[in-house]
C-alpha positions in Angstrom: 0.0 0.0 0.0 1.4 3.3 -1.0 1.5 6.4 1.1 -0.7 8.1 -1.5 -3.4 5.5 -0.9 -3.1 6.1 2.8 -3.6 9.8 2.3 -6.7 9.0 0.4 -8.3 7.8 3.6 -7.4 4.2 3.1 -9.0 2.1 5.8 -6.9 -0.7 7.1 -8.2 -3.9 8.7 -6.7 -7.2 9.6 -8.4 -9.9 7.6 -7.5 -13.6 8.1 -8.9 -16.2 5.8 -10.5 -19.1 7.7 -11.7 -21.8 5.4 -13.7 -21.7 2.2 -16.5 -19.5 3.6 -14.0 -16.6 4.0 -14.9 -16.3 7.7 -12.6 -13.5 8.9 -11.5 -12.4 12.3 -10.1 -9.3 13.8 -6.5 -9.4 15.1 -7.1 -6.7 17.6 -10.4 -4.9 18.1 -8.7 -1.7 19.3 -6.9 -1.3 16.0 -9.6 -1.5 13.5 -12.6 0.0 12.0 -15.0 -1.5 14.5 -13.5 0.3 17.4 -15.6 3.4 16.8 -18.9 1.6 16.3 -20.9 -0.1 19.1 -24.4 -0.4 20.3 -25.5 1.8 23.2 -26.4 0.0 26.3 -30.0 -1.0 26.4 -32.3 -1.3 29.4 -32.6 -5.0 28.9 -29.9 -7.5 27.9 -27.2 -5.8 25.7 -27.7 -6.3 21.9 -24.8 -7.6 19.9 -22.7 -4.9 18.1 -23.3 -5.4 14.3 -21.8 -3.1 11.7 -21.9 -3.4 7.9 -19.1 -1.7 6.0 -20.1 -1.0 2.4 -18.6 0.2 -0.9 -14.9 -0.3 -0.3 -12.4 -2.2 -2.5 -11.7 -5.1 -0.2 -8.3 -7.0 -0.4 -9.0 -10.3 1.2 -6.4 -12.3 3.2 -5.7 -14.7 0.2 -4.7 -11.8 -2.0 -7.9 -11.5 -4.1 -9.9 -8.3 -4.2 -13.6 -7.6 -4.1 -14.7 -4.3 -5.7 -17.7 -2.5 -4.1 -17.5 -5.0 -1.2 -19.6 -5.3 1.9 -18.6 -7.0 5.1 -20.2 -7.4 8.4 -18.5 -7.2 11.8 -20.3 -8.7 14.8 -18.9 -8.5 18.3 -15.4 -7.8 17.0 -15.4 -10.5 14.3 -15.8 -10.5 10.6 -18.8 -12.8 10.0 -19.7 -12.2 6.3 -17.8 -10.9 3.4 -19.1 -10.4 -0.1 -20.2 -8.0 -2.8 -22.3 -5.0 -1.9 -26.0 -5.8 -2.5 -25.4 -9.5 -2.2 -24.9 -9.7 1.5 -27.8 -10.2 3.9 -27.6 -7.3 6.4 -29.1 -7.9 9.8 -31.9 -5.6 10.8 -30.7 -2.7 12.9 -27.1 -3.0 11.8 -25.0 0.2 11.8 -24.0 1.1 8.2 -20.7 2.7 7.4 -20.1 3.9 3.8 -16.5 3.2 2.7 -17.0 4.2 -1.0 -13.7 5.3 -2.6 -11.6 3.6 0.1 -9.6 0.4 0.3 -9.6 -2.1 3.1 -6.6 -4.4 3.2 -5.0 -6.9 5.6 -2.9 -5.1 8.2 0.9 -5.4 8.1 2.9 -7.4 10.5 6.4 -6.2 11.4 8.3 -9.3 12.4 11.4 -7.4 13.5 11.0 -4.4 15.7 12.9 -2.6 18.5 10.3 -0.3 20.1 10.9 2.1 23.0 14.3 3.6 22.5 13.8 6.5 20.0 12.1 9.8 20.9 9.8 10.3 17.9 10.0 14.1 18.3 13.7 14.6 18.6 14.9 11.5 16.9 17.3 10.8 19.7 18.0 7.2 20.8 18.4 6.6 24.5 17.7 4.1 27.3 16.0 7.0 29.1 13.3 6.9 26.4 12.4 3.3 27.3 9.2 4.0 29.2 5.7 2.8 29.1 4.5 6.0 27.6 7.0 6.0 24.8 6.6 2.3 24.1 2.9 2.8 23.7 3.5 5.8 21.5 5.5 3.5 19.2 2.7 0.9 19.1 0.1 3.5 18.3 2.3 4.9 15.5 2.5 1.3 14.1 -1.3 1.1 14.2 -1.7 4.5 12.5 0.4 3.2 9.6 -1.6 0.0 9.3 0.7 -2.3 11.2 -1.4 -4.7 13.3 1.4 -6.4 15.3 5.1 -6.3 15.8 7.6 -8.6 17.5 10.2 -6.8 19.6 13.4 -8.7 19.0 15.8 -8.6 21.8 16.0 -5.2 23.5 13.1 -5.2 25.9 14.5 -4.2 29.3 12.7 -5.3 32.5 9.1 -6.4 32.5 7.5 -3.6 30.4 7.0 -5.5 27.1 5.7 -8.6 28.9 3.1 -6.5 30.7 2.1 -4.7 27.5 1.8 -8.0 25.7 -0.9 -9.0 28.2 -2.9 -5.8 27.7 -5.3 -4.6 25.1 -4.0 -1.0 24.3 -6.5 1.3 22.5 -5.4 2.3 19.0 -2.1 0.3 19.2 -0.5 -2.6 17.5 -0.3 -5.9 19.3 3.2 -6.5 20.8 5.0 -9.8 21.0 8.5 -10.0 22.5 11.6 -12.1 22.9 12.5 -10.1 25.9 16.3 -9.9 25.9 18.3 -11.5 23.2 21.7 -13.2 23.6 24.9 -11.8 22.1 28.6 -11.8 22.6 29.4 -8.4 24.3 29.4 -5.7 21.6 28.0 -7.8 18.8 24.3 -7.2 19.5 22.4 -4.2 18.3 24.5 -1.8 16.3 23.1 1.4 18.0 25.2 2.4 21.0 22.0 3.2 23.1 21.1 -0.5 23.2 24.2 -2.4 22.3 24.7 -3.6 25.9 21.0 -4.4 26.5 21.0 -8.1 25.5 22.3 -10.9 27.7 26.1 -10.9 27.5 27.2 -14.4 26.7 30.9 -15.5 26.7 30.5 -19.2 27.5 28.3 -22.2 27.0 27.2 -22.0 30.6 26.2 -18.3 30.3 24.2 -19.2 27.1 22.2 -21.8 29.0 21.8 -19.6 32.0 20.4 -16.7 29.9 17.8 -18.9 28.4 16.9 -20.4 31.7 16.5 -16.8 33.0 14.2 -16.0 30.1 12.0 -19.1 30.3 9.7 -18.0 33.2 8.6 -15.0 31.2 7.5 -17.2 28.3 9.0 -15.1 25.5 7.6 -15.6 22.1 11.1 -16.6 20.8 14.7 -16.8 22.1 16.8 -14.5 19.9 20.5 -15.2 19.3 22.8 -12.7 17.6 25.6 -14.2 15.6 27.4 -11.4 13.8 31.0 -10.1 13.9 29.9 -6.7 12.7 32.2 -6.6 9.8 35.1 -8.2 11.8 35.0 -5.5 14.4 33.5 -7.7 17.2 33.8 -11.2 18.5 30.7 -13.2 17.9 29.1 -16.2 19.6 30.9 -19.4 18.9 29.1 -22.4 17.4 29.3 -24.1 20.8 27.7 -21.1 22.5 24.8 -20.6 20.1 24.2 -24.3 19.8 23.9 -24.4 23.6 21.4 -21.5 23.6 19.2 -23.2 20.9 19.4 -26.5 22.7 18.4 -24.9 26.1 15.5 -23.0 24.4 14.1 -26.3 23.1 14.5 -27.9 26.6 12.5 -24.9 27.9 9.8 -25.3 25.2 10.8 -22.1 23.4 11.4 -21.6 19.7 14.9 -20.1 18.8 15.6 -17.6 16.1 18.8 -15.9 15.1 20.2 -12.6 13.7 22.7 -13.9 11.1 25.0 -12.4 8.6 27.3 -15.2 7.3 26.3 -18.2 5.3 28.5 -20.6 7.3 26.9 -19.5 10.6 23.5 -19.8 9.1 24.1 -23.5 8.2 25.4 -24.2 11.7 22.4 -22.4 13.3 20.0 -24.5 11.3 21.7 -27.6 12.4 21.6 -26.3 16.0 17.8 -26.0 15.8 16.8 -22.4 15.1 13.6 -22.2 13.2 14.1 -18.9 11.4 16.4 -15.9 10.7 16.0 -12.1 11.1 17.7 -10.5 8.1 18.9 -12.4 5.1 22.3 -14.0 4.7 24.5 -11.2 3.4 28.1 -12.2 3.1 27.5 -14.3 -0.1 24.9 -16.0 -2.1 23.3 -19.0 -0.6 24.3 -22.4 -2.0 22.6 -25.8 -2.6 23.6 -27.0 0.9 21.8 -24.2 2.6 18.7 -24.6 0.4 18.6 -28.3 1.2 19.0 -27.6 5.0 16.3 -24.9 4.8 13.8 -27.2 3.1 14.6 -30.1 5.5 14.1 -27.9 8.6 11.3 -25.7 7.3 13.3 -22.5 7.9 11.8 -19.0 7.5 13.6 -15.7 6.9 12.5 -12.1 7.4 14.5 -10.1 4.9 14.5 -6.3 5.0 12.5 -4.5 2.3 14.2 -1.1 2.4 15.5 1.6 4.6 17.1 5.0 4.8 20.6 3.8 3.9 19.9 1.2 1.2 22.3 2.4 -1.6 20.0 1.4 -4.4 17.3 3.8 -3.2 19.5 6.9 -3.1 18.9 9.5 -5.8 21.4 11.9 -7.3 20.4 14.5 -4.7 21.5 12.1 -2.0 18.1 11.2 -0.6 15.7 8.3 -1.1 12.5 9.2 -3.0 10.3 8.2 -0.2 11.7 10.9 2.0 9.7 13.4 0.0 6.4 11.6 0.4 3.8 13.8 2.2 3.0 10.9 4.6 6.6 11.1 5.9 6.4 14.8 6.6 3.0 14.3 8.1 4.1 11.6 10.6 7.8 12.0 11.2 9.2 14.9 13.0 11.6 17.2 11.1 14.2 16.7 13.9 14.1 13.0 13.3 14.6 13.4 9.6 17.6 15.7 10.2 19.0 13.2 12.8 19.0 10.4 10.2 20.4 12.5 7.3 24.0 11.3 8.0 22.9 7.7 7.3 21.7 8.8 3.9 25.0 10.4 3.1 26.9 7.3 4.2 24.8 5.1 2.0 25.3 7.4 -1.0 29.1 7.2 -0.5 29.0 3.4 0.1 26.8 3.0 -3.0 29.4 4.9 -5.2 32.2 2.7 -3.8 30.3 -0.5 -4.4 28.9 0.3 -7.8 31.4 -1.5 -9.9 31.1 -4.7 -7.9 27.4 -4.4 -7.9 27.3 -4.1 -11.7 29.6 -7.2 -12.0 27.3 -9.1 -9.7 24.2 -8.2 -11.6 25.8 -9.2 -14.9 26.4 -12.8 -13.7 23.9 -15.4 -14.8 21.3 -15.9 -12.1 20.2 -19.3 -10.9 16.4 -20.1 -11.1 14.5 -18.1 -8.4 17.8 -16.5 -7.3 20.2 -17.7 -4.7 20.1 -15.0 -2.1 18.4 -16.0 1.1 15.0 -14.5 0.4 15.0 -16.1 -3.0 16.0 -19.4 -1.5 13.1 -19.3 0.8 10.7 -18.8 -2.0 12.3 -21.6 -3.9 12.0 -23.9 -0.9 8.3 -23.4 -0.8 6.0 -23.2 2.3 3.1 -25.3 3.6 2.4 -23.0 6.6 2.7 -19.3 7.2 4.0 -18.4 10.7 3.7 -14.9 11.9 7.2 -13.9 10.8 6.8 -15.5 7.4 3.9 -13.3 6.6 6.0 -10.2 7.1 8.5 -10.6 4.3 5.9 -9.5 1.7 4.6 -6.6 3.7 7.0 -5.4 6.4 8.0 -1.8 7.2 11.7 -1.4 7.8 11.5 1.4 10.3 12.3 -0.5 13.5 10.6 1.1 16.5 7.9 2.5 14.1 8.7 5.8 12.5 12.3 5.7 13.4 14.4 6.4 10.3 16.8 3.7 11.2 19.9 2.5 9.4 19.1 -0.6 7.4 20.9 -3.8 7.2 21.5 -3.8 3.5 25.0 -4.6 2.3 26.9 -4.3 5.5 26.2 -2.8 9.0 23.7 -0.8 11.0 21.1 -3.5 11.5 19.8 -5.1 14.7 
């Protein structure tokens, strides 16, 4: 969905296909169209809240579209979906005209780091990690059509766990891994949160960290395995294998931040079920593709960002920076704060151009061999939460933060 369509009063709703009848359910009542429509309390037993939305172009969860659609929401659930005029509307239902608008499935951001950025000043700091600021990020997510996000390894204390258990008005759902595991210095690139994850320097510390996490029931255990361009020491295979093994013993799924192909293979063998970021040191090979298919691995690649060299124009900025929605929802101070990343990307793009041209001139294997292409090639029988995000994921970790993107080298989390 483009920002122009958002500015044209695009209505967003989370639609989930449930069988052949297209029975659809809301992901979070506070996020969606039905939030503003309910029956007033009656003197007798309360009547069910029924609302029919008519006239929109409806993009269904399976990717198909219904022009001039009508759908009924009853007690926070989509009960009927069809073409306007062909849907039986219950007597007394509230009618909402959505003519000229589009309703689409909400976006899932499977790799977020909410709470650290001040959305007004653009400054990153642990001091910003408060309930108020965290909720502000989740509400910004919802404003942009993001129904849910997973906070992946930088949630200090109990805050994210508490918010996970709440229904927050006008906010995205939050899922969390709590604190991730990393060798000291090799975790998040940003200095404000680099020391937030569990510091792991031994097999025993890896297991202890997972054991410490387990009572909180995190949605995943995240493991960082990245030398940050050779500048940092990373977890050894023994350490991350112990972390993955302990996660399984505790009944928790393990995921990993990965950069190198060799590490990715070892992580798959160690038992991680998916990766945040694609493999980026080289193209994936047949061995990895075979492993990914055998272990049903998913990957959440990045779809863009402020410092992706291929998006930088001659004037040194990405085109999306001029979109009215950006100016409407992102503070000028934040844009100025992130400008150096754009300049760095432009310089990096000039240096890498000859190599990039040579790479693009090489014959390409069917479906591609980079990690994202490999996953498409592997095929899927199921669609876990993180898998759904690779086709519709916003890159601005923390929602609205113009964050450096993990494109060719560094700056990712």
